[in-house]
N, C-alpha and C positions, 0 to 999 in steps of 0.2 A: 208096655208099661210104662218107656220111658217117655212115649212121644205126648202122653199128656201132659196137660196145663199143675195139674194139683188143682187145689181147692180154690187158692188162692189166685192162680188166674197169672203168675205174673209170668215177665220174659226174663231174658238175657238184654241189657243195651244194646240200640241200632247203632247204626252207623254214625249220626246224627250226634248221640250222646257221648258215644268213642271217640267222634272228635272234637268235641266239648270238654273231655277229660284230657285231650291232649294239648287241645290249647292251656289250659289250665297246667301241667305241666310245664312248656316252654315258662309260662310265665315265672310261674314260682320257681324257676331255675337262674333265671334270670337276672330270676328280683334278690335271689341267695349271691349271688357270683358277687353280688356289690357288697359283700360283707368283708371284711378283714376275719378270713378264714385259712386254717391252716391247710399247703396247698392238695393232700389229698383231699381234702372235703372241697374246694377250689373243682376240681378235675371230678367227684362224682357232678358238681353240677355244671359243669359243664358237659359231659355222659347223657342226663336227664333232658339239656336243653334240647339236644343232639334227634336223642329219643321220643320227644316232644314231639323235635319239626320232623325229623319223618312217620310218627301216626299222624300228626296235620293234614303232611299228603297225601298219604294212605287213606285214611278215612275219610278226608273231603271228598279224594275220588272214586271212592265205592259210592260216598253217602250222593251225589251228582249222580250218578249210574244209576243206583238207585230210585232216585228222583224221577229220572227221564224213562226208566223203564216203566214208573206204574200209569203218565200219562199215556 
């Protein structure tokens, strides 16, 4: 029952979509760092940029491997 996709046929985000979300997280976090904010808010933006960068590397690597295996 859990293996069925249901009536909508929707699936979870793939590696390419997760890669794009990670890039967006990096961009938005770096844009917010440029604003004059409290120290804690700047730290959170820095953490967001770092986590997004890790996501870019991880999901980019997984995306490229998935594309290579499909051929």
